N, C-alpha and C positions, 0 to 999 in steps of 0.2 A: 539401785538405791536400796542399800541393805538395813535391815530392821535396828533401831537405835537400842533396842534389848540387846543384839547379838554384838554392837561395836561395842558396847559398855560394859559385857563380861567376857569378852573375846579380845581384849585388844589388839591381839595379835592376827586376829580372823582366823584362827583356828577353826577347824569343822570335823566330827561333828560337836555342837555346843548342847548341853542337855541342861535343864532346870530341875535340881531334887528340892521340893522346897522352897527356902530361899537362896538356896546356893547355885552355884553355876559349876560345869565342868566342861573343859573345853579340849580337843584333842581327842583323838580317838584310844589312847591307852589309857589315862587317868579316867576315861568314862568304863572300859573294860574293867579296870584294876577296881574301881566302884563298885560297878558289878560282879566281881569276884567276888568280893566281902560281902553279897548280901544277898545272890540270887543261887536257887537251888538249880546244880546244873553241875555237867563235869567239870573239873576247874581247870582254868587256864595259868596258874602259879600252883608248883607243887609245893606240899606242905614242909618237904626236906629245906633247911637253910642253903644247901650245898647246890640242890640241884633249882631251887630258887634265884639263887646268885647267878647259876648258869644261863637261865632263861634273861635275865636282865642284861647281863653281859654282851648275849647274842644280841638282844636288841639293839643295844647301844652301839655294838660292831653292825651291825645292819643298817643302822641310820645313817654311820659314817663311811661305811666302805661299798652302799649300796645304792641308800639313798642320795648322796650328794653326788655321784656320777650321774645318776637320773638327770638329776636339774642341767646338769652342764650338756647333758645330751639333748634334753626336752628343749631348754631354752641358748644352747648353742648357736652360734654366728660363725666364728673361724673355724674352719674342716680341722685344722690341726688338735685344737681344742675339744672339737666333738668327737676325735679320733682317738683324743687322751682320754677322755672319758668312758667312750665305748669299752675300749681295752680294761679300764679300772672296774667296769661295769664286768664285762665278762669275767676278769679275776675273781671278783666276789661273788658273782652266780657258783663258778666253777668252786670255790670253797663251799660257799651254802651248801651246793650238791654233795659234798665230801662228808658236812656235817649230817644228811641223810642216807648217807649209805646202810648204818645198821638198823635205825628206827624207822623212816621212812619220815621222821620227824626234826626239826631244826634243833631242840632243844632237849632232848630224851623219848620217853617212850608214847610218848602223847603228845597231840597237838597242845600248842601253849598261847601265851603273849607274843612269842617271838614267830609265829606265823602272824598273829596278827599284825607286827609289825611291818613284814611285807605287804601286806594289804595297804597299810597306810604310806610306806613307801610307795606304792604302785598307784597312789593316788594323785602321784608328780610334785605336788608341794604342800600337800595337807591344809592348805588355806583357802577362803574364798574369795575371789575377787573384789574388789572395792571398787569397780567402774561398772558402768550399766553395759559394757559389753559384757557378754558370756566369755568362756575361757575354755577349754577344755579340762580344768580342773574344778570348774564350777559344777556345784549341783543343782539340780532341777531346782526351780522355786514353785512353792507353794502359797497360798495366801493363808492358810490355816496351816498351825502347826501340830506336826505330826504326835498322837501318842501312845502310848503301849501300855499294857498290863503287867506287871510282874510279881512273882512271889519272894518275899524277902526274908532272908533268914532272920 
């Protein structure tokens, strides 16, 4: 059973969900963007508008062209559909490989939120299971919430 607080504040059951004071953030990208604005650490979004735009464009592209075929492969039952999704994913990974040819990173000269997007996509569905049965994408459950200390700008 999912905690009521989680269901209430993450209606699409996106993980992770973080409570910040009385506000809630659901899904890894909003959480990372919140941290990006407040935590002293290497930046994941460039200050330059064009470079920042490139990171966001690449994140959206990864979501459409890598994440969606992964769902087709993971949940597919029809061999032809799985084969088509596998081909689309191979094409997406090849394109992403071309992006990294010059700098080793997906959207510029340093790690960015684009790399984080690949981790979100790699979680298979980005949501918690709404059943009592564990799935491959369900996080391990803990009776106590996890906490962390951070330095805020």
